[in-house]
C-alpha positions as a Markdown table, in Angstrom:
| # | Residue | x | y | z |
|---|---|---|---|---|
| 1 | Unk | 94.4 | 113.1 | 101.2 |
| 2 | Unk | 95.4 | 116.9 | 100.1 |
| 3 | Unk | 93.6 | 117.1 | 96.6 |
| 4 | Unk | 95.9 | 118.4 | 95.1 |
| 5 | Unk | 98.6 | 116.4 | 95.4 |
| 6 | Unk | 98.6 | 113.8 | 92.7 |
| 7 | Unk | 98.3 | 109.9 | 93.2 |
| 8 | Unk | 99.7 | 107.0 | 91.5 |
| 9 | Unk | 97.9 | 104.0 | 91.0 |
| 10 | Unk | 99.7 | 100.7 | 91.8 |
| 11 | Unk | 99.6 | 97.3 | 90.3 |
| 12 | Unk | 97.4 | 95.8 | 93.4 |
| 13 | Unk | 94.6 | 99.0 | 92.7 |
| 14 | Unk | 95.3 | 101.2 | 95.5 |
| 15 | Unk | 96.7 | 104.7 | 95.3 |
| 16 | Unk | 99.4 | 106.4 | 96.9 |
| 17 | Unk | 100.2 | 109.8 | 97.2 |
| 18 | Unk | 102.9 | 110.8 | 94.8 |
| 19 | Unk | 104.7 | 113.5 | 97.3 |
| 20 | Unk | 104.9 | 112.1 | 100.6 |
| 21 | Unk | 107.2 | 113.1 | 103.8 |
| 22 | Unk | 110.4 | 110.8 | 105.0 |
| 23 | Unk | 111.6 | 110.9 | 108.2 |
| 24 | Unk | 114.8 | 109.1 | 108.0 |
| 25 | Unk | 117.2 | 110.5 | 110.3 |
| 26 | Unk | 114.5 | 112.5 | 112.3 |
| 27 | Unk | 115.4 | 111.8 | 116.0 |
| 28 | Unk | 112.9 | 110.2 | 117.8 |
| 29 | Unk | 111.8 | 113.2 | 120.1 |
| 30 | Unk | 111.6 | 115.1 | 117.3 |
| 31 | Unk | 109.5 | 113.1 | 115.2 |
| 32 | Unk | 105.7 | 113.9 | 116.9 |
| 33 | Unk | 106.9 | 117.2 | 116.0 |
| 34 | Unk | 107.5 | 117.3 | 113.0 |
| 35 | Unk | 105.0 | 114.8 | 111.4 |
| 36 | Unk | 102.2 | 117.3 | 113.1 |
| 37 | Unk | 103.9 | 120.0 | 111.1 |
| 38 | Unk | 104.1 | 118.3 | 108.0 |
| 39 | Unk | 100.2 | 117.3 | 108.4 |
| 40 | Unk | 99.3 | 120.5 | 109.1 |
| 41 | Unk | 100.8 | 121.8 | 106.0 |
| 42 | Unk | 99.4 | 119.4 | 104.0 |
| 43 | Unk | 101.2 | 116.3 | 103.6 |
| 44 | Unk | 99.3 | 113.0 | 104.1 |
| 45 | Unk | 102.2 | 110.3 | 103.0 |
| 46 | Unk | 104.3 | 109.7 | 106.2 |
| 47 | Unk | 107.4 | 107.1 | 105.3 |
| 48 | Unk | 108.9 | 105.5 | 108.1 |
| 49 | Unk | 110.6 | 102.3 | 108.9 |
| 50 | Unk | 111.2 | 99.9 | 112.1 |
| 51 | Unk | 114.9 | 100.9 | 112.2 |
| 52 | Unk | 114.7 | 104.5 | 112.3 |
| 53 | Unk | 113.1 | 104.3 | 115.8 |
| 54 | Unk | 110.5 | 107.2 | 115.1 |
| 55 | Unk | 106.8 | 104.8 | 114.6 |
| 56 | Unk | 105.8 | 105.9 | 118.4 |
| 57 | Unk | 106.3 | 109.6 | 117.2 |
| 58 | Unk | 104.7 | 109.3 | 114.0 |
| 59 | Unk | 101.9 | 107.4 | 115.1 |
| 60 | Unk | 101.7 | 110.2 | 118.2 |
| 61 | Unk | 101.2 | 112.4 | 115.4 |
| 62 | Unk | 98.8 | 110.8 | 113.4 |
| 63 | Unk | 96.7 | 109.8 | 116.6 |
| 64 | Unk | 96.3 | 113.6 | 117.7 |
| 65 | Unk | 95.7 | 115.2 | 114.2 |
| 66 | Unk | 92.1 | 114.4 | 114.0 |
| 67 | Unk | 92.7 | 113.0 | 110.1 |
| 68 | Unk | 90.5 | 110.4 | 109.2 |
| 69 | Unk | 92.8 | 107.1 | 108.6 |
| 70 | Unk | 91.7 | 106.8 | 105.1 |
| 71 | Unk | 93.0 | 110.1 | 104.3 |
| 72 | Unk | 96.7 | 108.9 | 105.3 |
| 73 | Unk | 98.8 | 107.3 | 103.6 |
| 74 | Unk | 101.5 | 105.0 | 105.9 |
| 75 | Unk | 104.5 | 103.3 | 105.0 |
| 76 | Unk | 107.0 | 101.4 | 107.1 |
| 77 | Unk | 109.4 | 98.8 | 106.7 |
| 78 | Unk | 110.9 | 95.5 | 107.8 |
| 79 | Unk | 114.6 | 95.9 | 109.0 |
| 80 | Unk | 117.1 | 93.2 | 107.8 |
| 81 | Unk | 117.2 | 90.7 | 110.7 |
| 82 | Unk | 113.5 | 90.0 | 110.6 |
| 83 | Unk | 113.2 | 88.3 | 107.4 |
| 84 | Unk | 113.5 | 84.3 | 108.9 |
| 85 | Unk | 110.9 | 82.4 | 110.3 |
| 86 | Unk | 108.0 | 83.7 | 111.3 |
| 87 | Unk | 109.7 | 87.0 | 112.5 |
| 88 | Unk | 108.1 | 89.7 | 109.7 |
| 89 | Unk | 104.8 | 89.1 | 111.4 |
| 90 | Unk | 106.4 | 89.8 | 114.8 |
| 91 | Unk | 107.9 | 92.6 | 112.9 |
| 92 | Unk | 104.8 | 94.0 | 111.5 |
| 93 | Unk | 103.2 | 93.6 | 114.4 |
| 94 | Unk | 105.4 | 95.9 | 116.9 |
| 95 | Unk | 105.5 | 98.5 | 114.3 |
| 96 | Unk | 101.5 | 98.4 | 114.1 |
| 97 | Unk | 101.9 | 98.8 | 117.9 |
| 98 | Unk | 103.9 | 102.0 | 118.0 |
| 99 | Unk | 102.1 | 103.6 | 115.2 |
| 100 | Unk | 98.8 | 103.3 | 117.0 |
| 101 | Unk | 97.4 | 101.7 | 113.8 |
| 102 | Unk | 95.5 | 98.4 | 112.7 |
| 103 | Unk | 97.2 | 98.1 | 109.1 |
| 104 | Unk | 99.6 | 99.9 | 107.7 |
| 105 | Unk | 99.2 | 100.9 | 103.7 |
| 106 | Unk | 102.5 | 100.0 | 102.6 |
| 107 | Unk | 105.0 | 97.4 | 104.1 |
| 108 | Unk | 108.2 | 97.1 | 102.5 |
| 109 | Unk | 111.5 | 94.9 | 102.7 |
| 110 | Unk | 114.2 | 97.3 | 103.5 |
| 111 | Unk | 117.2 | 95.5 | 102.0 |
| 112 | Unk | 117.7 | 92.6 | 100.1 |
| 113 | Unk | 120.7 | 91.3 | 102.1 |
| 114 | Unk | 122.2 | 88.6 | 99.5 |
| 115 | Unk | 124.2 | 87.3 | 101.8 |
| 116 | Unk | 121.8 | 85.8 | 104.3 |
| 117 | Unk | 119.9 | 85.0 | 101.5 |
| 118 | Unk | 116.3 | 84.8 | 102.9 |
| 119 | Unk | 114.7 | 87.6 | 100.7 |
| 120 | Unk | 113.1 | 85.3 | 98.9 |
| 121 | Unk | 111.6 | 83.8 | 102.4 |
| 122 | Unk | 110.8 | 87.4 | 103.6 |
| 123 | Unk | 108.8 | 88.2 | 100.4 |
| 124 | Unk | 106.8 | 85.1 | 100.9 |
| 125 | Unk | 106.0 | 86.2 | 104.0 |
| 126 | Unk | 105.0 | 89.8 | 103.0 |
| 127 | Unk | 102.0 | 87.9 | 101.2 |
| 128 | Unk | 101.2 | 86.3 | 104.1 |
| 129 | Unk | 100.7 | 89.8 | 105.8 |
| 130 | Unk | 99.0 | 91.3 | 103.2 |
| 131 | Unk | 96.3 | 88.3 | 102.9 |
| 132 | Unk | 95.9 | 89.0 | 106.5 |
| 133 | Unk | 95.1 | 92.1 | 106.2 |
| 134 | Unk | 98.1 | 93.8 | 108.0 |
| 135 | Unk | 99.2 | 96.4 | 105.1 |
| 136 | Unk | 97.0 | 97.1 | 102.0 |
| 137 | Unk | 100.0 | 96.8 | 100.0 |
| 138 | Unk | 103.6 | 95.1 | 99.9 |
| 139 | Unk | 106.6 | 96.4 | 98.1 |
| 140 | Unk | 110.4 | 96.1 | 98.6 |
| 141 | Unk | 113.2 | 98.2 | 99.1 |
| 142 | Unk | 116.9 | 98.5 | 97.4 |
| 143 | Unk | 116.1 | 95.3 | 95.3 |
| 144 | Unk | 118.2 | 95.4 | 92.1 |
| 145 | Unk | 116.6 | 93.5 | 89.6 |
| 146 | Unk | 118.1 | 90.0 | 90.0 |
| 147 | Unk | 116.6 | 90.4 | 93.5 |
| 148 | Unk | 113.5 | 91.2 | 91.7 |
| 149 | Unk | 113.5 | 88.8 | 89.2 |
| 150 | Unk | 114.0 | 85.8 | 91.9 |
| 151 | Unk | 111.2 | 86.8 | 94.5 |
| 152 | Unk | 108.7 | 87.2 | 91.5 |
| 153 | Unk | 109.7 | 84.0 | 90.3 |
| 154 | Unk | 109.4 | 82.2 | 93.4 |
| 155 | Unk | 106.1 | 83.7 | 94.2 |
| 156 | Unk | 104.3 | 84.9 | 91.2 |
| 157 | Unk | 103.5 | 88.3 | 93.3 |
| 158 | Unk | 105.3 | 91.6 | 91.5 |
| 159 | Unk | 106.2 | 93.8 | 94.5 |
| 160 | Unk | 103.7 | 97.3 | 94.2 |
| 161 | Unk | 106.9 | 99.5 | 94.8 |
| 162 | Unk | 110.6 | 99.5 | 94.9 |
| 163 | Unk | 112.1 | 102.4 | 96.7 |
| 164 | Unk | 115.4 | 103.1 | 95.8 |
| 165 | Unk | 118.2 | 105.7 | 96.1 |
| 166 | Unk | 117.3 | 107.9 | 92.9 |
| 167 | Unk | 118.7 | 111.5 | 92.4 |
| 168 | Unk | 119.8 | 113.0 | 88.7 |
| 169 | Unk | 123.2 | 112.1 | 89.5 |
| 170 | Unk | 122.0 | 108.3 | 89.8 |
| 171 | Unk | 119.0 | 107.3 | 88.3 |
| 172 | Unk | 119.2 | 103.6 | 88.2 |
| 173 | Unk | 118.0 | 103.0 | 84.7 |
| 174 | Unk | 118.5 | 99.5 | 84.6 |
| 175 | Unk | 115.7 | 99.1 | 87.7 |
| 176 | Unk | 113.3 | 101.7 | 86.7 |
| 177 | Unk | 113.3 | 99.8 | 82.9 |
| 178 | Unk | 112.4 | 96.6 | 84.6 |
| 179 | Unk | 110.2 | 98.3 | 86.8 |
| 180 | Unk | 108.4 | 100.1 | 84.0 |
| 181 | Unk | 108.1 | 97.0 | 82.3 |
| 182 | Unk | 106.3 | 95.0 | 85.0 |
| 183 | Unk | 103.9 | 97.6 | 86.7 |
| 184 | Unk | 106.3 | 98.5 | 89.8 |
| 185 | Unk | 106.0 | 102.0 | 90.9 |
| 186 | Unk | 109.3 | 103.4 | 91.7 |
| 187 | Unk | 109.9 | 105.7 | 95.0 |
| 188 | Unk | 113.1 | 107.7 | 95.3 |
| 189 | Unk | 114.6 | 107.6 | 98.7 |
| 190 | Unk | 117.6 | 110.5 | 99.0 |
| 191 | Unk | 115.7 | 112.3 | 95.8 |
| 192 | Unk | 118.2 | 115.4 | 96.2 |
| 193 | Unk | 121.4 | 113.4 | 96.8 |
| 194 | Unk | 121.5 | 113.8 | 101.0 |
| 195 | Unk | 123.6 | 116.6 | 100.1 |
| 196 | Unk | 126.8 | 115.0 | 99.2 |
| 197 | Unk | 127.4 | 116.4 | 95.4 |
| 198 | Unk | 126.6 | 120.1 | 94.5 |
| 199 | Unk | 123.2 | 119.2 | 92.8 |
| 200 | Unk | 121.6 | 122.5 | 93.3 |
| 201 | Unk | 125.0 | 124.0 | 91.5 |
| 202 | Unk | 124.6 | 121.9 | 88.4 |
| 203 | Unk | 124.0 | 124.0 | 85.4 |
| 204 | Unk | 120.4 | 122.4 | 84.4 |
| 205 | Unk | 119.0 | 122.4 | 88.1 |
| 206 | Unk | 119.8 | 125.9 | 88.2 |
| 207 | Unk | 118.5 | 126.6 | 85.0 |
| 208 | Unk | 115.4 | 125.3 | 85.5 |
| 209 | Unk | 114.7 | 127.0 | 88.8 |
| 210 | Unk | 115.7 | 130.1 | 87.7 |
| 211 | Unk | 113.4 | 129.9 | 84.6 |
| 212 | Unk | 110.3 | 128.8 | 87.5 |
| 213 | Unk | 111.1 | 130.7 | 90.1 |
| 214 | Unk | 111.7 | 128.2 | 92.2 |
| 215 | Unk | 114.8 | 126.6 | 94.2 |
| 216 | Unk | 117.1 | 124.4 | 92.8 |
| 217 | Unk | 115.3 | 121.6 | 95.3 |
| 218 | Unk | 111.9 | 122.3 | 94.0 |
| 219 | Unk | 113.2 | 121.8 | 90.5 |
| 220 | Unk | 114.5 | 118.6 | 91.5 |
| 221 | Unk | 111.5 | 117.6 | 93.1 |
| 222 | Unk | 109.1 | 118.4 | 90.0 |
| 223 | Unk | 111.4 | 116.7 | 87.9 |
| 224 | Unk | 111.1 | 113.5 | 90.0 |
| 225 | Unk | 107.3 | 113.7 | 89.9 |
| 226 | Unk | 107.3 | 114.4 | 86.2 |
| 227 | Unk | 109.4 | 111.3 | 85.8 |
| 228 | Unk | 106.3 | 109.2 | 87.3 |
| 229 | Unk | 108.5 | 108.9 | 90.9 |
| 230 | Unk | 107.2 | 108.6 | 94.2 |
| 231 | Unk | 109.3 | 110.9 | 96.2 |
| 232 | Unk | 109.0 | 112.2 | 100.3 |
| 233 | Unk | 112.0 | 114.2 | 100.7 |
| 234 | Unk | 112.9 | 114.7 | 104.5 |
| 235 | Unk | 113.1 | 118.4 | 106.5 |
| 236 | Unk | 112.4 | 119.0 | 110.1 |
| 237 | Unk | 112.0 | 122.5 | 109.3 |
| 238 | Unk | 108.6 | 123.8 | 108.4 |
| 239 | Unk | 109.6 | 126.3 | 105.7 |
| 240 | Unk | 111.3 | 123.5 | 104.1 |
| 241 | Unk | 108.7 | 121.7 | 104.6 |
| 242 | Unk | 106.2 | 123.9 | 103.3 |
| 243 | Unk | 108.8 | 124.5 | 100.4 |
| 244 | Unk | 108.7 | 120.8 | 99.3 |
| 245 | Unk | 105.0 | 120.6 | 99.0 |
| 246 | Unk | 105.3 | 123.6 | 96.6 |
| 247 | Unk | 106.2 | 121.8 | 93.6 |
| 248 | Unk | 102.5 | 121.4 | 92.0 |
| 249 | Unk | 102.4 | 124.8 | 90.2 |
| 250 | Unk | 104.8 | 124.9 | 87.8 |
| 251 | Unk | 105.9 | 121.9 | 84.9 |
| 252 | Unk | 109.6 | 121.5 | 83.7 |
| 253 | Unk | 109.7 | 121.8 | 79.9 |
| 254 | Unk | 111.1 | 118.5 | 77.8 |
| 255 | Unk | 114.5 | 120.1 | 77.3 |
| 256 | Unk | 114.6 | 120.8 | 80.8 |
| 257 | Unk | 113.7 | 117.4 | 81.9 |
| 258 | Unk | 116.4 | 115.7 | 79.6 |
| 259 | Unk | 119.0 | 118.2 | 80.8 |
| 260 | Unk | 118.6 | 116.9 | 84.5 |
| 261 | Unk | 118.6 | 113.4 | 82.7 |
| 262 | Unk | 121.7 | 113.9 | 81.5 |
| 263 | Unk | 123.2 | 114.7 | 84.6 |
| 264 | Unk | 123.6 | 110.9 | 85.2 |
| 265 | Unk | 127.2 | 109.8 | 84.3 |
| 266 | Unk | 125.7 | 106.2 | 83.7 |
| 267 | Unk | 128.7 | 104.7 | 85.4 |
| 268 | Unk | 127.1 | 104.1 | 88.5 |
| 269 | Unk | 129.6 | 106.6 | 90.1 |
| 270 | Unk | 127.1 | 109.1 | 91.3 |
| 271 | Unk | 125.7 | 106.9 | 94.1 |
| 272 | Unk | 125.9 | 108.5 | 97.1 |
| 273 | Unk | 124.5 | 105.6 | 100.1 |
| 274 | Unk | 125.4 | 101.8 | 100.1 |
| 275 | Unk | 125.1 | 99.1 | 97.4 |
| 276 | Unk | 122.1 | 96.8 | 97.9 |
| 277 | Unk | 124.8 | 93.8 | 97.8 |
| 278 | Unk | 126.9 | 94.9 | 100.6 |
| 279 | Unk | 124.2 | 95.8 | 103.3 |
| 280 | Unk | 123.4 | 92.5 | 105.0 |
Protein backbone atom coordinates (compact mmCIF):
# COMPACT_ATOMS: atom_id res chain seq x y z
CA UNK A 1 0.00 0.00 0.00
CA UNK A 2 1.11 3.59 -0.55
CA UNK A 3 3.62 4.35 2.19
CA UNK A 4 2.30 7.81 3.00
CA UNK A 5 -1.24 6.65 3.80
CA UNK A 6 -1.57 5.97 7.54
CA UNK A 7 -2.95 2.67 8.75
CA UNK A 8 -5.12 1.63 11.68
CA UNK A 9 -4.45 -1.62 13.52
CA UNK A 10 -7.70 -3.50 14.05
CA UNK A 11 -8.56 -5.51 17.14
CA UNK A 12 -7.65 -8.72 15.29
CA UNK A 13 -4.13 -7.47 14.57
CA UNK A 14 -4.63 -6.72 10.88
CA UNK A 15 -3.89 -3.26 9.52
CA UNK A 16 -6.22 -1.23 7.33
CA UNK A 17 -5.34 1.88 5.30
CA UNK A 18 -7.07 4.80 6.99
CA UNK A 19 -7.85 6.51 3.69
CA UNK A 20 -9.47 4.65 0.82
CA UNK A 21 -11.83 4.86 -2.12
CA UNK A 22 -15.54 4.08 -1.81
CA UNK A 23 -17.54 3.03 -4.87
CA UNK A 24 -21.07 3.55 -3.56
CA UNK A 25 -23.23 4.69 -6.51
CA UNK A 26 -20.38 4.30 -8.99
CA UNK A 27 -22.16 2.85 -12.06
CA UNK A 28 -21.27 -0.73 -12.90
CA UNK A 29 -20.11 0.26 -16.38
CA UNK A 30 -17.79 2.94 -14.98
CA UNK A 31 -16.39 1.12 -11.96
CA UNK A 32 -13.42 -0.44 -13.73
CA UNK A 33 -12.29 2.93 -15.08
CA UNK A 34 -12.82 4.74 -11.77
CA UNK A 35 -11.05 2.14 -9.66
CA UNK A 36 -8.20 1.91 -12.18
CA UNK A 37 -7.65 5.65 -11.87
CA UNK A 38 -7.89 5.48 -8.08
CA UNK A 39 -5.22 2.78 -8.00
CA UNK A 40 -3.01 4.70 -10.44
CA UNK A 41 -3.16 7.72 -8.14
CA UNK A 42 -2.13 5.71 -5.09
CA UNK A 43 -5.30 4.44 -3.47
CA UNK A 44 -4.87 0.93 -2.07
CA UNK A 45 -8.10 0.52 -0.08
CA UNK A 46 -11.30 -0.12 -2.05
CA UNK A 47 -14.70 -0.33 -0.33
CA UNK A 48 -17.53 -1.94 -2.29
CA UNK A 49 -20.64 -4.04 -1.54
CA UNK A 50 -22.73 -6.68 -3.25
CA UNK A 51 -25.71 -4.32 -3.43
CA UNK A 52 -23.65 -1.68 -5.27
CA UNK A 53 -23.64 -3.90 -8.35
CA UNK A 54 -20.07 -2.99 -9.26
CA UNK A 55 -17.93 -5.75 -7.74
CA UNK A 56 -17.06 -7.08 -11.20
CA UNK A 57 -15.72 -3.69 -12.26
CA UNK A 58 -13.70 -3.43 -9.08
CA UNK A 59 -12.30 -6.91 -9.67
CA UNK A 60 -11.41 -6.14 -13.28
CA UNK A 61 -9.51 -3.03 -12.23
CA UNK A 62 -7.63 -4.96 -9.55
CA UNK A 63 -6.74 -7.73 -11.98
CA UNK A 64 -5.31 -5.42 -14.60
CA UNK A 65 -3.52 -3.15 -12.14
CA UNK A 66 -0.59 -5.49 -11.60
CA UNK A 67 -0.48 -4.43 -7.95
CA UNK A 68 0.45 -7.33 -5.65
CA UNK A 69 -2.58 -8.61 -3.74
CA UNK A 70 -0.91 -8.04 -0.37
CA UNK A 71 -0.64 -4.33 -1.18
CA UNK A 72 -4.40 -3.95 -1.66
CA UNK A 73 -7.18 -3.81 0.90
CA UNK A 74 -10.63 -4.84 -0.34
CA UNK A 75 -13.89 -4.62 1.58
CA UNK A 76 -17.28 -5.89 0.52
CA UNK A 77 -20.56 -6.46 2.35
CA UNK A 78 -23.33 -8.96 3.04
CA UNK A 79 -26.71 -7.67 1.88
CA UNK A 80 -29.87 -7.68 3.96
CA UNK A 81 -31.63 -10.63 2.32
CA UNK A 82 -28.66 -12.99 2.83
CA UNK A 83 -28.55 -13.20 6.65
CA UNK A 84 -30.41 -16.49 7.06
CA UNK A 85 -29.36 -20.15 6.94
CA UNK A 86 -26.12 -20.60 4.97
CA UNK A 87 -26.77 -17.60 2.72
CA UNK A 88 -23.78 -15.65 4.09
CA UNK A 89 -21.46 -18.36 2.72
CA UNK A 90 -23.21 -18.32 -0.64
CA UNK A 91 -23.08 -14.52 -0.71
CA UNK A 92 -19.37 -14.22 -0.01
CA UNK A 93 -18.59 -16.93 -2.56
CA UNK A 94 -20.54 -14.93 -5.15
CA UNK A 95 -18.78 -11.70 -4.19
CA UNK A 96 -15.36 -13.34 -4.37
CA UNK A 97 -16.24 -14.68 -7.82
CA UNK A 98 -17.21 -11.24 -9.06
CA UNK A 99 -14.12 -9.67 -7.52
CA UNK A 100 -11.83 -12.39 -8.85
CA UNK A 101 -10.35 -12.91 -5.39
CA UNK A 102 -9.84 -15.86 -3.07
CA UNK A 103 -10.25 -13.72 0.02
CA UNK A 104 -11.38 -10.22 0.94
CA UNK A 105 -9.66 -8.24 3.63
CA UNK A 106 -12.87 -7.19 5.35
CA UNK A 107 -16.42 -8.48 5.13
CA UNK A 108 -19.23 -6.48 6.72
CA UNK A 109 -22.85 -7.12 7.65
CA UNK A 110 -24.30 -4.22 5.67
CA UNK A 111 -27.33 -3.41 7.90
CA UNK A 112 -28.69 -5.13 11.01
CA UNK A 113 -32.28 -5.34 9.65
CA UNK A 114 -33.71 -5.56 13.18
CA UNK A 115 -37.29 -6.20 12.06
CA UNK A 116 -36.14 -9.54 10.66
CA UNK A 117 -34.26 -10.34 13.88
CA UNK A 118 -31.60 -12.33 12.04
CA UNK A 119 -28.51 -10.20 12.53
CA UNK A 120 -27.20 -12.40 15.37
CA UNK A 121 -27.30 -15.41 13.04
CA UNK A 122 -25.61 -13.34 10.35
CA UNK A 123 -22.82 -12.42 12.77
CA UNK A 124 -22.38 -16.04 13.83
CA UNK A 125 -21.96 -16.94 10.16
CA UNK A 126 -19.46 -14.12 9.67
CA UNK A 127 -17.26 -15.69 12.34
CA UNK A 128 -17.44 -18.97 10.42
CA UNK A 129 -16.46 -17.23 7.17
CA UNK A 130 -13.46 -15.64 8.84
CA UNK A 131 -12.38 -18.93 10.33
CA UNK A 132 -12.69 -20.52 6.88
CA UNK A 133 -10.25 -17.97 5.46
CA UNK A 134 -12.69 -16.29 3.09
CA UNK A 135 -12.11 -12.94 4.77
CA UNK A 136 -9.29 -11.79 7.01
CA UNK A 137 -11.41 -9.51 9.17
CA UNK A 138 -15.12 -9.20 9.91
CA UNK A 139 -17.17 -6.23 10.95
CA UNK A 140 -20.52 -4.56 10.72
CA UNK A 141 -22.06 -1.48 9.18
CA UNK A 142 -24.87 0.72 10.47
CA UNK A 143 -25.09 -1.16 13.78
CA UNK A 144 -26.32 0.78 16.79
CA UNK A 145 -25.13 0.09 20.34
CA UNK A 146 -27.99 -2.34 21.17
CA UNK A 147 -27.19 -4.34 18.03
CA UNK A 148 -23.49 -4.40 18.89
CA UNK A 149 -24.08 -5.45 22.48
CA UNK A 150 -26.35 -8.28 21.38
CA UNK A 151 -24.00 -9.82 18.81
CA UNK A 152 -21.03 -9.62 21.18
CA UNK A 153 -23.03 -11.21 24.00
CA UNK A 154 -24.17 -14.00 21.67
CA UNK A 155 -20.77 -14.84 20.19
CA UNK A 156 -18.04 -13.30 22.29
CA UNK A 157 -16.62 -11.86 19.06
CA UNK A 158 -16.25 -8.08 18.84
CA UNK A 159 -16.43 -6.63 15.30
CA UNK A 160 -13.18 -5.27 13.93
CA UNK A 161 -15.01 -2.23 12.53
CA UNK A 162 -18.37 -0.53 12.46
CA UNK A 163 -18.98 1.49 9.30
CA UNK A 164 -21.52 4.24 10.04
CA UNK A 165 -22.85 7.47 8.63
CA UNK A 166 -20.51 10.05 10.12
CA UNK A 167 -19.81 13.66 9.17
CA UNK A 168 -19.53 16.95 11.09
CA UNK A 169 -23.30 17.45 11.50
CA UNK A 170 -23.87 13.86 12.61
CA UNK A 171 -21.08 12.33 14.67
CA UNK A 172 -22.89 9.44 16.41
CA UNK A 173 -20.99 9.83 19.66
CA UNK A 174 -22.85 7.06 21.49
CA UNK A 175 -21.54 4.59 18.91
CA UNK A 176 -18.04 6.05 18.68
CA UNK A 177 -17.72 6.05 22.48
CA UNK A 178 -18.83 2.40 22.63
CA UNK A 179 -16.39 1.56 19.86
CA UNK A 180 -13.52 3.25 21.68
CA UNK A 181 -14.33 1.31 24.84
CA UNK A 182 -14.42 -2.01 22.97
CA UNK A 183 -11.54 -1.57 20.50
CA UNK A 184 -13.74 -1.26 17.43
CA UNK A 185 -12.47 0.92 14.58
CA UNK A 186 -14.94 3.39 13.11
CA UNK A 187 -15.31 3.82 9.36
CA UNK A 188 -17.11 6.96 8.19
CA UNK A 189 -19.47 6.63 5.27
CA UNK A 190 -20.93 9.77 3.75
CA UNK A 191 -17.95 11.61 5.27
CA UNK A 192 -18.83 14.83 3.44
CA UNK A 193 -22.56 14.67 4.21
CA UNK A 194 -23.40 13.47 0.68
CA UNK A 195 -23.88 17.08 -0.39
CA UNK A 196 -27.18 17.22 1.52
CA UNK A 197 -26.32 20.29 3.58
CA UNK A 198 -23.94 23.23 3.25
CA UNK A 199 -20.99 21.56 4.93
CA UNK A 200 -18.40 23.42 2.90
CA UNK A 201 -19.95 26.79 3.66
CA UNK A 202 -19.94 26.18 7.42
CA UNK A 203 -17.68 28.67 9.18
CA UNK A 204 -15.45 26.11 11.00
CA UNK A 205 -14.84 24.16 7.80
CA UNK A 206 -14.27 27.21 5.62
CA UNK A 207 -11.90 28.72 8.19
CA UNK A 208 -9.86 25.53 8.52
CA UNK A 209 -9.61 25.17 4.75
CA UNK A 210 -8.46 28.76 4.30
CA UNK A 211 -5.92 28.51 7.10
CA UNK A 212 -4.18 25.56 5.44
CA UNK A 213 -4.64 26.44 1.79
CA UNK A 214 -6.88 23.44 1.23
CA UNK A 215 -10.40 22.89 -0.05
CA UNK A 216 -13.26 22.51 2.44
CA UNK A 217 -13.55 18.84 1.46
CA UNK A 218 -9.89 18.29 2.25
CA UNK A 219 -10.31 20.00 5.62
CA UNK A 220 -13.20 17.70 6.52
CA UNK A 221 -11.36 14.57 5.39
CA UNK A 222 -8.41 15.66 7.52
CA UNK A 223 -10.78 16.06 10.48
CA UNK A 224 -11.91 12.44 10.02
CA UNK A 225 -8.32 11.21 9.90
CA UNK A 226 -7.28 13.12 13.00
CA UNK A 227 -10.30 11.78 14.87
CA UNK A 228 -8.96 8.30 14.10
CA UNK A 229 -11.75 7.37 11.70
CA UNK A 230 -11.23 5.34 8.54
CA UNK A 231 -12.61 7.26 5.59
CA UNK A 232 -13.22 6.53 1.90
CA UNK A 233 -14.78 9.40 -0.05
CA UNK A 234 -16.42 8.59 -3.36
CA UNK A 235 -15.83 10.34 -6.67
CA UNK A 236 -15.67 9.35 -10.32
CA UNK A 237 -13.50 12.30 -11.37
CA UNK A 238 -9.75 11.79 -11.54
CA UNK A 239 -8.96 15.28 -10.25
CA UNK A 240 -11.19 14.75 -7.23
CA UNK A 241 -9.67 11.34 -6.58
CA UNK A 242 -6.26 13.02 -6.48
CA UNK A 243 -7.58 15.82 -4.26
CA UNK A 244 -8.98 13.32 -1.79
CA UNK A 245 -5.52 11.79 -1.37
CA UNK A 246 -3.88 15.19 -0.86
CA UNK A 247 -4.79 15.46 2.83
CA UNK A 248 -1.66 14.12 4.46
CA UNK A 249 0.59 17.18 4.41
CA UNK A 250 -1.19 19.38 6.95
CA UNK A 251 -2.59 19.09 10.46
CA UNK A 252 -5.66 20.77 11.90
CA UNK A 253 -5.11 22.51 15.21
CA UNK A 254 -6.91 21.43 18.37
CA UNK A 255 -9.09 24.54 18.09
CA UNK A 256 -9.99 23.75 14.49
CA UNK A 257 -10.89 20.18 15.45
CA UNK A 258 -13.02 21.44 18.35
CA UNK A 259 -14.84 23.93 16.13
CA UNK A 260 -15.79 21.19 13.65
CA UNK A 261 -16.73 18.90 16.53
CA UNK A 262 -19.18 21.56 17.69
CA UNK A 263 -21.09 21.43 14.40
CA UNK A 264 -23.12 18.43 15.57
CA UNK A 265 -26.32 19.70 17.25
CA UNK A 266 -26.42 16.48 19.26
CA UNK A 267 -30.10 15.75 18.63
CA UNK A 268 -29.73 13.48 15.61
CA UNK A 269 -31.10 16.07 13.22
CA UNK A 270 -27.94 15.99 11.13
CA UNK A 271 -28.59 12.50 9.79
CA UNK A 272 -28.84 12.57 5.99
CA UNK A 273 -29.62 8.92 5.31
CA UNK A 274 -31.80 6.11 6.66
CA UNK A 275 -32.05 5.16 10.32
CA UNK A 276 -30.66 1.61 10.88
CA UNK A 277 -33.84 0.53 12.66
CA UNK A 278 -35.84 1.41 9.54
CA UNK A 279 -33.79 -0.51 6.95
CA UNK A 280 -35.01 -4.07 6.67
